[in-house]
C-alpha positions as CSV (number, residue, x, y, z in Angstrom):
1,M,19.3,-77.3,-89.0
2,P,17.0,-74.5,-87.8
3,P,14.9,-73.1,-90.7
4,E,16.2,-69.5,-90.1
5,I,19.8,-70.8,-90.6
6,V,18.8,-72.6,-93.8
7,N,17.1,-69.5,-95.1
8,L,20.3,-67.5,-94.5
9,Q,22.4,-70.1,-96.3
10,H,20.1,-70.1,-99.3
11,A,20.0,-66.3,-99.5
12,A,23.8,-66.1,-99.3
13,A,24.3,-68.8,-101.9
14,L,21.9,-67.0,-104.2
15,W,23.9,-63.8,-103.8
16,A,27.1,-65.8,-104.5
17,F,25.7,-67.3,-107.7
18,V,24.4,-64.0,-109.1
19,L,27.6,-62.0,-108.4
20,S,29.9,-64.8,-109.6
21,F,27.6,-65.1,-112.7
22,V,28.4,-61.4,-113.4
23,F,32.1,-62.1,-112.6
24,G,32.1,-65.0,-115.1
25,A,30.3,-63.1,-117.9
26,V,32.5,-59.9,-117.6
27,T,35.8,-61.7,-117.3
28,Q,34.9,-64.0,-120.2
29,R,34.1,-61.0,-122.4
30,S,37.1,-58.9,-121.4
31,N,39.7,-61.7,-121.3
32,Y,40.5,-60.9,-117.7
33,C,43.4,-63.2,-116.7
34,T,46.1,-62.9,-114.1
35,M,48.4,-65.4,-115.7
36,G,47.9,-63.7,-119.0
37,A,48.7,-60.4,-117.4
38,I,52.0,-61.7,-116.1
39,S,52.8,-63.3,-119.5
40,D,52.0,-60.0,-121.3
41,I,54.4,-58.1,-119.2
42,A,57.2,-60.7,-119.4
43,N,56.9,-61.2,-123.2
44,F,55.7,-57.9,-124.6
45,G,56.0,-55.3,-121.8
46,D,52.2,-54.8,-122.0
47,W,50.6,-53.8,-118.7
48,T,47.0,-53.6,-120.0
49,R,45.7,-56.7,-118.4
50,A,47.7,-56.2,-115.3
51,R,46.0,-52.8,-115.0
52,M,42.7,-54.5,-115.1
53,A,43.6,-56.6,-112.0
54,I,45.2,-53.6,-110.3
55,A,42.0,-51.6,-110.8
56,S,40.0,-54.5,-109.3
57,V,42.2,-54.6,-106.3
58,G,41.9,-50.9,-105.8
59,V,38.1,-50.9,-106.0
60,A,37.9,-53.8,-103.7
61,I,40.2,-52.2,-101.1
62,I,38.0,-49.1,-101.0
63,G,34.8,-51.1,-100.7
64,V,36.1,-53.3,-98.0
65,A,37.3,-50.3,-96.0
66,L,33.7,-48.9,-96.2
67,L,32.2,-52.2,-95.1
68,K,34.7,-52.3,-92.2
69,V,34.4,-48.7,-91.0
70,T,30.5,-48.8,-91.1
71,G,30.4,-52.0,-89.2
72,T,28.6,-53.7,-92.0
73,V,30.9,-56.7,-92.1
74,D,33.4,-57.7,-89.4
75,I,36.4,-58.2,-91.6
76,S,38.6,-58.9,-88.6
77,K,37.0,-62.4,-88.3
78,S,38.2,-63.4,-91.8
79,F,41.0,-66.0,-92.0
80,Y,42.9,-63.6,-94.3
81,V,43.8,-61.2,-91.4
82,A,44.3,-63.7,-88.6
83,P,47.2,-62.7,-86.3
84,K,49.0,-66.0,-87.1
85,L,51.1,-65.4,-90.2
86,L,51.8,-68.7,-92.0
87,W,54.6,-67.1,-94.0
88,L,56.2,-70.3,-95.3
89,S,52.8,-71.7,-96.4
90,H,52.2,-68.4,-98.3
91,I,55.5,-68.5,-100.1
92,V,55.6,-72.2,-101.0
93,G,51.9,-72.3,-101.8
94,G,52.1,-69.2,-104.0
95,L,55.2,-70.6,-105.9
96,C,53.4,-73.9,-106.5
97,F,50.2,-72.2,-107.6
98,G,52.0,-69.7,-109.9
99,F,54.0,-72.4,-111.6
100,G,51.0,-74.8,-111.8
101,M,48.6,-72.2,-113.3
102,T,51.1,-71.5,-116.1
103,L,51.5,-75.2,-117.0
104,A,47.7,-75.5,-116.9
105,G,47.1,-72.4,-119.1
106,G,45.3,-70.4,-116.4
107,C,44.4,-70.1,-112.7
108,G,41.3,-71.6,-111.1
109,S,38.9,-68.8,-112.2
110,K,40.2,-68.9,-115.8
111,T,39.8,-72.6,-115.9
112,L,36.2,-72.3,-114.8
113,L,35.7,-69.7,-117.5
114,R,37.0,-72.1,-120.1
115,V,34.8,-74.9,-118.8
116,G,31.8,-72.6,-119.4
117,S,33.0,-71.9,-122.9
118,G,33.4,-75.5,-123.9
119,S,36.9,-76.6,-123.0
120,L,37.0,-80.3,-122.1
121,R,40.7,-80.0,-121.1
122,A,39.7,-77.2,-118.6
123,F,37.0,-79.6,-117.2
124,V,39.7,-82.3,-116.6
125,T,42.0,-79.6,-115.2
126,I,39.4,-78.4,-112.7
127,L,38.6,-81.9,-111.6
128,V,42.2,-82.8,-110.9
129,M,42.7,-79.4,-109.2
130,A,39.7,-80.1,-107.0
131,V,40.9,-83.6,-106.0
132,F,44.3,-82.3,-105.0
133,A,42.8,-79.4,-103.2
134,W,40.6,-81.9,-101.3
135,F,43.6,-84.0,-100.5
136,T,45.4,-80.9,-99.1
137,L,42.3,-79.8,-97.1
138,R,41.3,-83.0,-95.5
139,G,43.5,-85.9,-96.8
140,I,47.0,-87.1,-96.8
141,L,48.4,-83.9,-98.1
142,G,46.5,-82.0,-95.4
143,V,48.4,-84.0,-92.7
144,F,51.7,-83.2,-94.5
145,R,50.7,-79.5,-94.8
146,V,49.8,-79.1,-91.1
147,A,52.9,-80.9,-89.9
148,T,55.4,-79.1,-92.1
149,F,54.6,-75.7,-93.7
150,D,51.8,-74.6,-91.4
151,A,53.9,-75.3,-88.4
152,V,56.3,-72.5,-89.4
153,A,54.5,-69.3,-88.4
154,V,54.8,-65.9,-86.7
155,T,52.1,-64.6,-84.3
156,L,51.6,-60.9,-84.8
157,P,50.5,-58.5,-82.0
158,S,47.3,-57.7,-84.0
159,T,45.4,-58.8,-87.1
160,Q,47.7,-58.8,-90.1
161,D,46.1,-56.1,-92.1
162,L,48.4,-53.1,-92.7
163,P,46.3,-50.5,-90.8
164,S,46.2,-52.6,-87.7
165,L,49.9,-53.4,-87.8
166,I,50.8,-49.8,-87.8
167,G,48.3,-49.0,-85.1
168,L,45.4,-47.4,-87.1
169,T,41.8,-48.1,-86.3
170,G,38.4,-46.7,-87.3
171,Q,38.3,-43.8,-89.6
172,A,42.1,-43.5,-89.8
173,A,42.4,-47.1,-91.0
174,A,39.6,-46.5,-93.6
175,I,41.4,-43.3,-94.8
176,L,44.6,-45.2,-95.3
177,A,42.9,-48.0,-97.2
178,A,41.0,-45.5,-99.3
179,V,44.3,-43.8,-100.2
180,I,45.9,-47.1,-101.2
181,G,42.9,-48.2,-103.2
182,T,42.6,-44.9,-105.0
183,A,46.3,-45.1,-105.9
184,F,45.8,-48.5,-107.4
185,V,42.8,-47.3,-109.5
186,V,44.7,-44.1,-110.6
187,F,47.7,-46.2,-111.7
188,A,45.4,-48.5,-113.7
189,F,43.6,-45.7,-115.5
190,F,46.9,-43.9,-116.2
191,G,47.6,-46.5,-119.0
192,K,46.4,-45.2,-122.4
193,Q,45.8,-48.7,-123.8
194,F,43.9,-49.6,-120.7
195,R,41.5,-46.7,-121.2
196,A,41.2,-47.3,-125.0
197,D,39.1,-50.4,-124.7
198,K,36.0,-49.9,-122.5
199,W,35.9,-53.6,-121.5
200,N,39.3,-53.2,-119.8
201,W,38.0,-50.6,-117.3
202,I,34.5,-52.2,-117.1
203,A,36.1,-55.5,-116.1
204,G,38.5,-53.8,-113.6
205,I,35.7,-52.0,-111.9
206,V,33.0,-54.7,-112.0
207,V,35.4,-57.5,-110.7
208,G,36.3,-55.3,-107.8
209,L,32.6,-54.7,-107.1
210,T,31.9,-58.4,-107.1
211,V,34.5,-59.0,-104.5
212,I,32.9,-56.3,-102.3
213,A,29.5,-57.9,-102.9
214,G,31.0,-61.2,-101.9
215,W,32.1,-59.9,-98.5
216,Y,28.7,-58.4,-98.0
217,A,26.9,-61.7,-99.0
218,S,28.9,-63.9,-96.7
219,G,29.5,-61.4,-93.9
220,R,26.1,-59.8,-93.7
221,V,23.5,-61.8,-95.5
222,G,24.9,-65.1,-94.2
223,F,25.5,-63.7,-90.7
224,I,23.4,-64.4,-87.5
225,A,24.2,-62.5,-84.4
226,E,23.1,-65.4,-82.1
227,H,23.1,-68.9,-83.5
228,P,20.2,-70.8,-81.9
229,E,22.5,-73.8,-81.0
230,S,25.7,-72.1,-79.9
231,L,24.2,-68.7,-78.8
232,E,27.2,-67.1,-80.5
233,A,27.7,-65.0,-83.6
234,A,28.1,-67.2,-86.7
235,W,28.7,-66.9,-90.4
236,V,26.6,-69.8,-91.6
237,A,27.0,-69.6,-95.4
238,T,30.7,-70.4,-95.8
239,N,32.8,-73.5,-95.5
240,S,35.3,-71.7,-93.3
241,G,32.5,-70.5,-90.9
242,R,33.9,-67.0,-91.3
243,P,33.3,-64.0,-93.7
244,E,35.0,-64.5,-97.0
245,S,34.7,-63.5,-100.6
246,L,35.4,-65.0,-104.0
247,T,38.1,-67.7,-104.2
248,F,38.4,-70.6,-106.6
249,T,40.7,-73.3,-105.3
250,A,39.0,-74.8,-102.3
251,P,35.4,-74.3,-103.5
252,P,35.7,-76.8,-106.4
253,A,36.9,-79.4,-103.8
254,Y,33.9,-78.6,-101.6
255,L,31.7,-79.1,-104.6
256,L,33.1,-82.5,-105.2
257,E,32.7,-83.3,-101.5
258,L,29.0,-82.2,-101.6
259,L,28.3,-84.4,-104.7
260,G,30.2,-87.3,-103.1
261,F,28.4,-87.0,-99.7
262,W,25.0,-85.8,-101.0
263,S,23.1,-87.9,-98.5
264,D,24.9,-86.2,-95.6
265,K,22.4,-83.6,-94.4
266,S,25.2,-81.5,-92.9
267,K,26.5,-80.7,-96.4
268,F,24.9,-77.8,-98.3
269,V,25.5,-75.4,-101.2
270,T,27.8,-72.9,-99.5
271,F,28.9,-69.5,-100.7
272,G,32.0,-70.9,-102.4
273,I,30.2,-73.7,-104.1
274,A,27.6,-71.4,-105.5
275,S,30.3,-69.1,-106.8
276,V,31.9,-71.9,-108.8
277,L,28.6,-72.7,-110.5
278,G,27.9,-69.0,-111.1
279,V,31.2,-68.4,-112.9
280,I,30.7,-71.4,-115.2
281,A,27.1,-70.2,-116.0
282,G,28.2,-66.6,-116.6
283,S,31.0,-67.7,-118.9
284,W,28.7,-70.1,-120.8
285,L,26.1,-67.4,-121.5
286,M,28.6,-64.8,-122.6
287,S,30.4,-67.3,-124.8
288,L,27.0,-68.1,-126.5
289,V,26.2,-64.4,-126.9
290,T,29.6,-63.6,-128.4
291,K,29.6,-66.8,-130.4
292,T,32.9,-67.9,-128.9
293,F,31.7,-71.2,-127.4
294,H,33.5,-74.1,-128.9
295,W,34.5,-77.6,-127.8
296,E,38.2,-78.0,-127.1
297,G,40.3,-81.0,-126.2
298,F,43.9,-81.8,-125.5
299,A,46.3,-81.2,-128.4
300,S,48.7,-84.0,-127.4
301,T,49.9,-86.4,-124.6
302,E,52.4,-83.7,-123.6
303,D,49.6,-81.1,-123.4
304,L,47.6,-83.5,-121.2
305,A,50.6,-84.1,-118.9
306,S,51.3,-80.4,-118.5
307,H,47.7,-79.7,-117.5
308,L,47.6,-82.6,-115.1
309,V,50.8,-81.5,-113.3
310,G,49.7,-77.9,-113.4
311,A,46.3,-78.8,-111.9
312,A,47.9,-80.8,-109.1
313,L,50.2,-77.9,-108.2
314,M,47.3,-75.5,-108.2
315,G,45.2,-77.6,-106.0
316,F,48.0,-78.2,-103.5
317,G,49.5,-74.7,-103.7
318,G,46.1,-72.8,-103.6
319,V,45.1,-74.5,-100.4
320,L,48.5,-74.2,-98.8
321,A,48.6,-70.5,-99.6
322,M,44.9,-70.1,-98.5
323,G,43.9,-68.7,-101.8
324,C,44.5,-68.3,-105.5
325,T,44.9,-65.3,-107.8
326,V,41.3,-64.3,-106.9
327,G,41.2,-65.6,-103.3
328,Q,44.4,-64.0,-102.2
329,G,45.0,-61.7,-105.2
330,L,41.6,-59.9,-104.9
331,S,39.7,-61.0,-101.8
332,G,42.7,-61.2,-99.6
333,M,44.4,-58.1,-101.0
334,S,41.2,-56.2,-100.4
335,T,41.8,-56.6,-96.7
336,L,45.4,-55.3,-97.0
337,A,46.6,-58.6,-95.4
338,V,50.4,-59.2,-95.2
339,G,49.9,-62.9,-96.0
340,S,48.0,-62.0,-99.2
341,T,50.8,-59.7,-100.4
342,I,53.3,-62.5,-99.8
343,T,51.2,-65.0,-101.7
344,V,50.7,-62.7,-104.7
345,L,54.4,-62.0,-105.0
346,A,55.1,-65.7,-104.8
347,I,52.5,-66.5,-107.4
348,V,54.1,-63.9,-109.8
349,V,57.6,-65.5,-109.2
350,G,56.2,-69.0,-109.7
351,C,54.5,-67.9,-112.9
352,R,57.6,-66.2,-114.2
353,G,59.6,-69.3,-113.4
354,A,57.2,-71.5,-115.4
355,L,57.3,-69.1,-118.3
356,A,61.1,-69.3,-118.3
357,Y,60.8,-73.1,-118.1
358,Q,58.4,-73.2,-121.1
359,M,60.7,-71.0,-123.1
360,W,63.6,-73.2,-122.3
361,R,61.7,-76.2,-123.5
362,L,60.8,-74.5,-126.7
363,D,64.4,-73.5,-127.3
364,G,65.5,-77.0,-126.7
365,E,63.0,-78.3,-129.3
């Protein structure tokens, strides 16, 4: 690999580690959790944690619009906004991921946070999720995915972001995105309980900023206008070969692949892999500072089984839907992609279904 490419890869990976370190520390301190947010609404009618996520999405939408309109990052090259809409994959993958994250006690990012704070069951969960994600990316489940769900798609006349679909470009598209993003942020801050705790709005804003920084790191720092081998523009720091931001389903699988094929010189610490390590490190440090670090194991055989099934569903569903609660819920939503919206709705439905299932089990006992 040419030295200039290696330098770009290292620089982008460093960016990814630092920004995800911040992500891990802040979300650990604030108890930022999408599954928890859905559970709070369903069980108590409490929107506080949901407003944290909504604020993050709003901030990220505004930031990505600025990156796009200034030409800083070519968002149109991201797989989130590809004209081919894999609607069935988004629905089924989102349902599987939402159901699985509830059984496993948290999504991919929450599981990484728990690994950093001493949870051995989270460590087992992330390993199983990574294995099933790898199976779905490159293995037997990948063959099944491509032949079934991914084969059902609609090709749109433009990229699938909302402004492009309604014919807006340039400043007009940026204005629409800014209006939508601002509406999200205003809604979040409209909640009195949300404003009452500073860590709610700190997390909401900072998480959104880390998503923006992720787009910049992969799409600008890790970008070369003319690759010395192909003589074409290239994004050399990501596994997808395209600009992307934070996501936590496929990267753990890529980390396992890197460790398993360490002697393969074509493998390197990508943006996604560095972000996984950064979240764990940030959570670990914050848990030490706040004295919340503690070792945690499985409570019972049933608890183990629930986490294993949930992890498998997250690994399969997250890859099928091309993202998780962070990958699609934040990074994807920041582009205003239709597929991301479909996935997020499916994740919510899957999570609600799992919560109802758990309640039914408790009532039966």
